[in-house]
Backbone bond lengths (Angstrom), bond angles and torsions (degrees), N, CA, C in turn:
res aa  C-N    CA-C-N  psi(-1)  N-CA   C-N-CA  omega(-1)  CA-C   N-CA-C  phi
1 Q - - - 1.462 - - 1.524 109.38 -
2 V 1.333 116.44 125.31 1.454 120.88 -179.96 1.523 110.08 -73.18
3 Q 1.323 115.48 132.30 1.460 120.21 174.98 1.521 110.18 -138.61
4 L 1.314 115.62 137.14 1.457 123.76 170.06 1.522 105.75 -127.91
5 V 1.321 116.08 115.56 1.460 120.57 -174.92 1.518 109.34 -119.07
6 E 1.327 115.16 111.33 1.461 120.95 179.52 1.525 111.13 -86.72
7 S 1.312 115.64 149.80 1.462 121.51 175.80 1.523 109.06 -152.19
8 G 1.331 116.02 166.42 1.454 120.56 175.04 1.515 115.26 103.80
9 G 1.316 117.50 -6.17 1.453 119.47 178.23 1.521 111.52 -73.05
10 G 1.328 115.08 172.14 1.453 119.56 178.73 1.508 112.08 160.40
11 L 1.320 115.24 -163.47 1.455 123.05 179.83 1.521 109.11 -97.87
12 V 1.325 116.47 130.05 1.461 121.10 179.91 1.523 108.75 -142.17
13 Q 1.312 115.95 149.12 1.458 120.14 178.50 1.524 111.01 -78.17
14 P 1.315 117.46 154.09 1.474 119.27 174.97 1.530 110.38 -54.54
15 G 1.325 114.36 137.75 1.457 120.38 -176.26 1.513 114.03 89.92
16 G 1.319 116.85 -9.61 1.449 120.83 -178.87 1.512 113.37 -82.87
17 S 1.331 115.23 -175.52 1.457 121.89 -176.90 1.525 110.81 -131.68
18 L 1.312 115.17 152.01 1.451 123.40 171.44 1.519 108.24 -143.31
19 R 1.325 115.23 152.32 1.461 120.34 173.54 1.512 108.37 -122.62
20 L 1.318 115.81 115.98 1.453 121.05 176.33 1.523 109.85 -90.29
21 S 1.325 115.34 144.54 1.457 121.79 175.23 1.517 109.35 -124.98
22 C 1.312 115.85 152.25 1.457 121.23 176.05 1.521 107.84 -138.59
23 A 1.318 115.33 113.08 1.465 121.51 179.31 1.515 109.30 -93.44
24 A 1.332 115.86 125.40 1.457 121.66 -176.33 1.521 110.67 -108.81
25 S 1.325 115.31 147.88 1.463 120.95 175.20 1.515 109.15 -155.92
26 G 1.333 115.49 159.29 1.450 120.51 175.55 1.512 115.55 88.87
27 F 1.326 117.58 3.25 1.466 121.32 175.77 1.524 108.39 -153.78
28 T 1.319 115.84 169.52 1.467 121.04 -176.68 1.521 109.01 -80.74
29 F 1.306 115.39 87.75 1.454 122.45 -172.11 1.525 112.23 -52.65
30 M 1.303 117.92 -44.26 1.461 120.84 -173.47 1.522 112.83 -67.86
31 S 1.321 117.64 -9.53 1.463 121.20 179.11 1.521 113.50 -96.69
32 Y 1.303 116.65 -3.06 1.453 121.71 -173.70 1.528 112.02 -110.52
33 A 1.330 115.45 136.95 1.453 119.59 165.96 1.526 107.68 -70.52
34 M 1.314 114.88 143.88 1.461 120.40 -178.86 1.521 110.04 -121.02
35 S 1.295 115.97 152.01 1.459 119.54 178.74 1.519 110.20 -149.51
36 W 1.307 114.10 162.94 1.454 122.78 169.95 1.525 107.68 -117.35
37 T 1.302 115.59 130.55 1.446 121.88 172.73 1.524 107.95 -119.71
38 R 1.317 116.91 166.64 1.462 119.95 178.01 1.529 109.62 -145.67
39 Q 1.299 113.87 153.47 1.453 120.06 177.31 1.522 108.95 -135.60
40 A 1.320 114.97 115.44 1.453 121.17 177.35 1.519 109.53 -87.80
41 P 1.322 117.62 157.00 1.468 120.17 179.83 1.519 111.90 -55.08
42 G 1.328 115.70 127.63 1.445 120.60 177.62 1.509 115.74 76.31
43 K 1.334 116.62 6.65 1.466 120.13 -178.61 1.515 110.68 -122.73
44 E 1.330 114.94 164.32 1.454 120.35 177.89 1.532 109.81 -78.34
45 R 1.322 115.01 156.07 1.458 119.44 176.47 1.522 108.94 -67.69
46 E 1.337 115.81 139.62 1.450 119.90 178.21 1.525 110.74 -128.85
47 L 1.323 114.69 150.41 1.457 121.24 176.34 1.523 108.62 -76.77
48 V 1.311 116.64 126.99 1.457 121.75 -179.29 1.531 111.00 -97.03
49 A 1.330 116.31 -48.93 1.456 120.49 -176.94 1.512 109.15 -159.35
50 D 1.336 116.37 151.19 1.455 119.24 173.47 1.523 110.46 -141.33
51 I 1.332 114.57 163.43 1.447 120.95 -175.02 1.524 108.25 -145.66
52 T 1.316 115.71 139.89 1.467 120.99 -179.02 1.533 110.69 -71.60
53 P 1.327 117.24 164.94 1.471 119.16 -178.03 1.526 114.42 -55.11
54 S 1.312 117.05 -36.82 1.468 119.94 -179.35 1.519 112.32 -82.00
55 G 1.326 116.36 -15.08 1.457 120.50 -174.81 1.510 113.48 84.99
56 G 1.332 116.63 5.25 1.442 120.06 -174.82 1.517 115.38 -78.57
57 S 1.306 116.66 -15.43 1.460 119.75 -178.34 1.521 109.66 -139.94
58 T 1.327 114.94 138.34 1.456 120.91 178.98 1.525 109.75 -133.60
59 S 1.299 116.23 159.94 1.452 120.73 173.31 1.517 109.25 -147.58
60 Y 1.342 115.15 157.07 1.458 121.06 -174.02 1.522 110.67 -139.92
61 V 1.316 115.20 151.22 1.459 119.62 169.59 1.526 107.03 -69.41
62 D 1.320 116.13 147.90 1.471 120.11 -173.96 1.527 112.84 -55.65
63 S 1.309 117.46 -35.55 1.465 121.08 -173.49 1.521 113.55 -67.74
64 V 1.336 118.01 -15.32 1.469 119.82 -179.24 1.526 112.61 -116.38
65 K 1.305 118.06 -2.74 1.464 120.47 -179.41 1.529 110.91 -58.14
66 G 1.329 115.02 133.12 1.453 120.33 -179.10 1.516 113.70 86.00
67 R 1.326 117.84 -10.03 1.461 121.31 -179.69 1.527 111.99 -116.25
68 F 1.320 117.43 -35.60 1.462 122.13 -177.42 1.528 109.74 -108.40
69 T 1.320 115.42 148.73 1.460 121.47 175.72 1.524 109.63 -136.16
70 I 1.326 115.87 123.72 1.468 121.14 175.19 1.520 108.13 -96.65
71 S 1.324 115.94 141.04 1.464 121.15 177.36 1.514 108.22 -150.28
72 R 1.313 115.82 168.55 1.460 119.85 179.74 1.519 109.62 -146.78
73 D 1.315 114.34 153.41 1.460 122.22 175.22 1.526 106.17 -125.41
74 N 1.316 116.61 100.16 1.464 120.06 -176.08 1.527 112.38 -68.29
75 A 1.307 117.27 -22.55 1.468 120.26 176.64 1.523 111.34 -71.72
76 K 1.326 115.93 -26.81 1.463 120.98 -179.26 1.526 112.79 -105.86
77 N 1.341 116.53 1.82 1.473 120.47 -178.49 1.529 111.47 52.68
78 T 1.311 115.23 46.01 1.461 120.34 -174.83 1.528 110.36 -136.21
79 V 1.319 114.99 140.89 1.451 121.75 173.43 1.530 107.92 -119.80
80 Y 1.320 114.84 146.29 1.460 121.02 -174.78 1.530 110.80 -124.24
81 L 1.317 114.76 157.25 1.456 120.79 169.52 1.525 107.21 -136.28
82 Q 1.325 115.88 107.20 1.458 121.67 175.58 1.521 107.55 -86.36
83 M 1.315 116.53 122.35 1.459 121.64 -176.88 1.525 108.96 -118.74
84 N 1.319 115.82 115.88 1.456 122.05 179.06 1.521 110.32 -115.54
85 S 1.322 115.66 164.54 1.475 121.51 178.05 1.522 110.72 48.64
86 L 1.304 115.88 48.65 1.471 120.40 -175.32 1.520 111.37 -64.72
87 K 1.320 114.20 144.55 1.456 122.68 -179.52 1.532 109.15 -119.01
88 R 1.320 115.78 159.71 1.464 119.04 179.65 1.519 111.48 -57.18
89 E 1.310 116.40 -33.96 1.464 119.46 -178.65 1.527 113.37 -73.08
90 D 1.333 117.61 -4.30 1.461 120.55 173.38 1.533 111.90 -83.56
91 T 1.316 116.60 -5.82 1.463 120.47 178.55 1.523 110.09 -60.68
92 A 1.326 116.17 124.89 1.465 121.56 -176.41 1.525 108.66 -178.52
93 V 1.310 115.14 171.20 1.458 120.63 165.86 1.525 107.11 -91.91
94 Y 1.312 115.71 128.16 1.462 121.88 -176.37 1.526 109.33 -103.25
95 Y 1.333 115.13 131.65 1.448 122.07 -177.21 1.524 110.59 -118.63
96 C 1.312 114.14 142.87 1.450 122.49 174.33 1.539 107.66 -96.67
97 N 1.337 116.93 138.60 1.455 121.29 -176.90 1.524 110.15 -134.74
98 A 1.320 115.20 146.86 1.463 121.88 176.06 1.521 108.88 -125.46
99 K 1.336 117.37 139.26 1.465 119.59 -178.93 1.515 110.72 -146.11
100 R 1.320 114.48 135.41 1.461 121.71 171.39 1.510 107.10 -148.73
101 G 1.304 116.99 110.43 1.460 120.87 -178.28 1.520 110.01 57.10
102 P 1.342 117.46 -126.33 1.470 120.34 -177.51 1.526 113.54 -82.08
103 Y 1.317 116.53 -2.50 1.467 120.58 -175.95 1.526 110.49 -96.78
104 A 1.323 115.33 129.78 1.464 120.55 -179.98 1.521 108.94 -143.84
105 F 1.335 114.40 137.23 1.458 120.67 178.37 1.524 108.11 -133.49
106 W 1.327 115.96 156.93 1.462 119.69 176.26 1.514 110.00 -150.81
107 G 1.319 114.45 159.46 1.447 119.87 -178.56 1.517 112.42 -94.18
108 Q 1.330 114.02 -172.73 1.465 120.67 -177.03 1.527 112.80 -85.25
109 G 1.318 116.26 -14.92 1.457 119.45 177.13 1.516 113.50 95.60
110 T 1.329 115.00 153.84 1.451 121.71 174.32 1.530 107.45 -132.01
111 P 1.322 118.20 131.15 1.460 120.45 -175.62 1.520 112.43 -80.81
112 V 1.310 115.56 139.46 1.457 123.16 174.84 1.527 107.63 -123.77
113 T 1.310 115.38 124.70 1.462 120.80 178.25 1.524 108.77 -122.31
114 V 1.311 115.27 122.28 1.466 121.09 178.93 1.528 107.45 -108.14
115 S 1.318 115.29 109.59 1.457 120.33 -174.73 1.519 110.39 -158.38
116 S 1.306 115.89 149.70 1.454 120.37 176.42 1.531 110.09 -96.88
């Protein structure tokens, strides 16, 4: 059974940091590209960051470049999103996603609220 379980979300003040984790099981994690997407209230889901199966290449949406870092540990079947210098506009539910060819999986999401 495929599972992607996100954790690490919560309430943080502007300028603060959070580290999201996503534990994967039920598929060959090291063969899948992984990504983090987010959906803010009243907005469409957007791609935040992605990483190749080996972890050798990453990409980010412009709004988070220089602040967020995606990484993965294939030995632990886990992908991370380090979020620094958080802004109110980063408030959203963050989802972990896995993709390989026609196969795609996603988790239930973890909420991040940036507020003072």
